[in-house]
C-alpha positions, 0 to 999 in steps of 0.5 A: 448474525454470526458470532466472531468465532465463526467469522474468524474460522471462515476468514481463516478458511478463505485465507487458505483458499486465497493462498492456494489460488495464484493471484499475481498483479493483474492476474487475480481473476480466480481470487476475485471469484473466491471473494465473490463466493464469500459475499454470496455465502453471506447473502451480501450484494456486491459489485465487481469491475476487472478484479476489484470486488466491493460491497456496501453495508445493508442500511447505507444512508447517503446522508451519513459519511462513508468509511472505506475498508480496503485491502488487496488480494494480489501478490508479488511473484514468489522469490527463489529462496522459497523452501515451501510450495508458495501456493500450499497453505501449510499450518505448522507451529501456529503459523499459516504459510503461503504466498500472500498470507501476510501481505495482505491476505490476513488483513483482507480476510480479517476486514471481510469478517469485520464487514460482515459483523457490521453489515446488518447494523442499523445504528452506525454513525458511518456507512461502510464500503469494503473494497477487495482490490487488485494490482496493489503490488504493481500500482496498476491502473486497474486497482483501487484507484479505478474503483474510486469513481464508483464510490460515494465521497469517502470521509476516512479509510482503514487500509489493511496492511501488516502493522502488527495491529498498531496504528500507522498514522502516516505513510511516505509517498513515492516519487521516481524520477528519470534524470537525463544529464546531457553533454557532448559526445566525443572521442576519449582521446580529445579534450571535452569539457562537456562530458555528461558523466562528469556533469552528472557528479554535481547532480548526484551530489545534490540529491545526496546532500540536499535537505528539505526544510520541513521535517514530519513529526511522524515520518521524519525527513524526505529521503532522496536516493540515486538508485541507477546510473546508465551511460556509455557503450565503449571505452573510447567514446564520451557519451552524450547522455548520462541517465540517472534514476532517483527514488524519493520517499515523500513525507506528509509535509510535501506533495509530490508536485512540490518536491518535483518543483524543488528538484527542477529548480536545483538540478541542471538536467532533464527531469521526468517523473514516472508518476505523480499520484503516489502521494504521502498520506496521514491521519491526525492522532485526534481522529476518532479511528486513531483514538479508538485504537489508542483506547485499546492500547494500540500505539501510533507510528509512521510507515516507510512503505507504500500502500493503496493509501497513496491513491486516496484523498481522504484521511486514512489509517494503515492497520492490519494483522501480520508484520511488514518485515515478512512481506515479500519474504521466502516462506511467507507466513502469518500467525493464526492468532494474529488473524484472531486478534485482527478480527477482534481488534478491528471490530472493537476499534470500529465499535468505539469509532461508531460509538455503539 
């Protein structure tokens, strides 16, 4: 079995290769090949569908519960403020620069190294399945959600996203609503008591002021924000419709369906959700994964950002090297020692969880 130092060096080289291989959401075919090569080099059988690649531990036992390890290999497109070549892995002052280095290449290669470490262990309390998934950044239909039907029932999961290796025990969900306020079109010179723009004002005020009763201990209150408004085509015509877009960050106290029900009961408008599956997620602090991390000095918190946790129905922990504030930033980077720490802590946390 490879030692941790060797696994870490190989993980860093894989990360360099991933950085230098463009993998925008839905265009990850070449990075999927790199991940296939990783499994082949470690003599591990794998499966692939679209650009998702997954594998099971060698001594998979259907009588044991299954732990999912997951992170993604797609990236957003580089923003215009980059000064480095986003597709060149540059190492400088202990940092590894490049698109996807922090979000979430560092997490993915650290989890892959961790999976290899445990792959041949016959004494695990859980099976392990690792999924290197696609289309996370776009919440696409061919991402992790499309793989779940091929997997056994999942007992729990670690989703690799940059958390500075602290324990994100809850994550807000996302509900985006298209809200159409209807009125009556007319000439602006005429009296019109059914102006869709004026009717939209109390609707926006409701979204601004409404407070949901339940407040999450970890994530706080549900947050609703009107982010777009569109109405009218010329100065002398009262529009018949005013369209709003509302961004709602949902906590673990509510499902998206419950939030939608409250909105529809209170808003005098047509309300259409863009999707319903990006629910909030959480894991109890008492869970073995969390306790194994706490025993190593890790702290717990709630994450406001969305990840592939939203498509899982099992309890899941967000955990990974890197820092979320660097994600999607110009000249994105991750510290090399964060990868080293990530592999080390993932292995130690799972060793504690498996009670090895």
